[in-house]
C-alpha positions in Angstrom: -0.5 0.0 0.0 2.8 2.2 0.5 4.7 1.6 -2.9 0.4 2.5 -4.5 0.7 5.4 -2.5 4.3 6.8 -3.3 3.2 6.4 -6.7 0.1 8.2 -6.7 1.6 11.4 -4.6 4.4 11.3 -7.6 2.2 11.2 -10.4 -0.1 13.9 -8.7 3.1 16.2 -8.5 4.2 15.2 -11.8 0.6 16.6 -13.0 0.7 19.9 -11.0 4.6 20.8 -12.6 3.2 19.7 -16.7 0.3 21.8 -15.5 2.0 25.0 -14.3 4.8 24.6 -17.1 1.4 25.1 -19.5 0.2 28.3 -17.6 3.3 29.7 -16.8 5.7 31.4 -18.9 9.5 30.5 -19.1 10.8 33.7 -17.2 8.0 32.6 -14.1 8.7 29.4 -14.3 12.8 30.3 -13.8 11.4 32.1 -10.8 8.8 29.4 -9.1 12.1 26.7 -9.1 14.5 28.8 -9.0 13.7 32.5 -8.0 14.3 34.3 -11.1 11.4 35.7 -13.0 10.1 38.8 -14.2 6.6 41.0 -13.9 5.1 41.7 -17.1 4.1 45.5 -17.6 0.9 46.4 -16.6 0.3 48.4 -19.3 1.9 49.1 -22.6 1.9 52.9 -24.0 1.7 53.1 -27.8 4.6 53.2 -28.6 4.2 55.9 -31.7 2.7 58.5 -29.2 4.0 61.3 -28.1 4.1 60.8 -24.0 3.9 63.2 -21.7 5.0 62.5 -18.0 3.2 65.2 -15.8 3.4 65.9 -11.9 0.7 67.1 -10.0 1.2 67.7 -6.1 -1.2 68.5 -3.6 -0.9 71.6 -1.2 1.0 69.6 1.5 3.8 68.0 -0.7 7.0 69.2 -0.1 8.2 68.2 -3.7 10.3 70.8 -5.0 9.8 72.4 -8.5 13.6 70.9 -9.0 13.1 67.5 -7.9 9.6 67.4 -10.0 11.7 68.1 -13.0 14.0 65.6 -11.8 11.0 62.7 -11.4 9.6 63.4 -15.0 13.3 63.5 -16.6 14.1 60.0 -15.2 10.8 58.6 -15.6 11.0 60.0 -20.0 14.9 58.4 -19.9 13.6 55.0 -18.4 11.0 54.3 -20.5 12.9 55.6 -23.9 15.3 53.2 -22.8 12.9 50.5 -22.2 11.3 51.2 -25.7 8.2 52.1 -24.3 7.5 54.5 -26.1 9.8 56.8 -29.1 8.6 60.1 -28.3 8.2 62.2 -25.1 7.5 65.7 -24.0 11.2 67.0 -22.4 10.7 68.2 -18.3 12.1 71.5 -19.2 8.6 72.3 -21.5 6.4 71.3 -18.5 8.4 73.9 -15.9 8.7 76.6 -18.5 4.4 76.6 -19.4 4.0 76.6 -15.5 6.8 79.4 -14.9 5.3 81.4 -17.6 1.7 82.0 -16.4 1.3 79.8 -13.1 -1.8 81.2 -12.1 -3.3 80.4 -15.7 -1.2 77.0 -15.4 -3.0 75.8 -12.5 -6.3 76.1 -13.7 -6.0 74.0 -17.0 -6.9 70.5 -16.9 -5.0 67.4 -18.1 -6.2 67.6 -21.9 -5.6 71.6 -21.9 -2.1 70.8 -20.8 -1.8 67.9 -23.2 -2.8 69.8 -26.4 -0.3 72.7 -25.5 2.6 70.5 -25.7 1.4 68.4 -28.7 1.0 65.3 -26.2 -0.8 62.1 -27.5 -0.6 60.2 -24.2 -0.6 61.3 -20.1 0.9 59.5 -17.5 -0.2 61.8 -14.7 1.6 61.2 -11.8 -0.3 63.1 -8.8 2.2 63.1 -5.2 -0.3 63.3 -2.4 2.8 63.1 0.1 6.4 64.3 -0.4 7.8 64.2 3.4 11.4 64.6 4.8 11.1 64.5 8.6 13.4 66.5 10.8 13.6 66.2 14.7 13.8 69.5 16.8 17.4 69.8 16.7 17.6 69.1 12.8 18.6 65.6 12.6 17.0 63.6 9.9 14.9 61.2 10.5 12.8 60.0 7.6 11.4 60.3 3.9 8.5 59.2 2.3 6.7 59.6 -0.5 2.8 58.4 -1.8 1.8 58.8 -5.6 -0.9 57.7 -7.6 -0.2 57.4 -11.7 -3.1 56.8 -14.5 -3.0 57.1 -18.3 -5.3 59.3 -19.9 -5.4 60.5 -23.6 -4.8 63.9 -24.9 -8.7 64.6 -24.3 -8.5 63.5 -21.0 -9.8 59.7 -21.4 -8.9 57.3 -18.8 -6.4 54.9 -20.6 -5.5 53.2 -17.3 -6.5 51.8 -14.6 -9.8 50.4 -16.1 -11.1 49.2 -12.8 -12.4 52.4 -11.6 -10.0 53.6 -9.2 -8.3 57.1 -8.7 -5.3 55.2 -10.0 -2.2 52.8 -9.1 -0.9 53.2 -5.7 3.1 54.0 -5.6 5.0 54.4 -2.2 8.4 55.3 -1.8 10.3 55.3 1.7 13.7 56.0 3.3 13.8 54.8 6.7 15.4 56.1 9.5 18.4 53.8 9.8 19.2 55.2 6.1 18.1 59.0 6.3 19.5 59.7 9.3 23.0 59.6 7.7 22.2 61.8 4.8 21.1 65.5 4.1 17.7 66.5 3.3 18.8 66.9 -0.4 20.4 63.6 -0.6 16.8 62.2 0.9 14.7 63.8 -1.6 16.9 62.6 -4.3 16.6 59.0 -3.0 12.8 59.8 -2.6 12.2 60.7 -6.2 15.0 58.2 -7.7 12.6 55.3 -6.2 9.3 57.2 -7.3 10.9 57.3 -10.5 11.8 53.3 -10.8 8.7 52.2 -9.9 6.4 54.4 -11.8 8.3 53.0 -14.5 7.9 49.9 -14.2 4.3 49.9 -14.8 4.9 49.9 -18.2 7.6 47.3 -19.3 8.8 44.0 -18.1 11.3 43.5 -15.6 13.1 41.0 -13.9 12.7 39.7 -10.2 14.1 37.2 -7.8 18.2 36.6 -8.0 19.9 37.9 -11.1 23.8 37.3 -12.0 26.4 40.0 -11.9 26.5 40.1 -15.4 22.9 41.3 -16.0 
């Protein structure tokens, strides 16, 4: 009876592995069995469209104009390097539009801004919170940022996500143990880099798990 039970378990295991192989791709299989794999893009931009990365902030956000421009530039560069699209509106055009008439700019909707810079698709990033916390003595304690991301077309129509949510939530944290030894500027830069990486990964497949040093 034990021999029959052993063969039954072996058969069930083999069936499970075969079924898994059909359900998962090569990268996902590698991740399952060897700790490697990849996450697929959550949304793919039309490659030939002109893309605008547009950043908006809440009244309580500490995100500076410089950090905003850096975030836009990093997302543009990352998406371009991963061939997500061929054309991106440079960050300086949005900064120039904002400085030209701040009052008018803040009254413009996403579609208005898209038309002003001739964009087809807009990656809209709303930074709800961007904080660098200091102790009373001026000692840096931590940095944190929370953002929401959605994609709309030049007329303001929602393209992604389609689930009815305000957008995809992106969180960046620099813990006290790391931030305490850095300047506020360094922490700001670090938060911007984390946000840019996590936002960009929405739009392309990226590796997860252990990767060889050569990669």
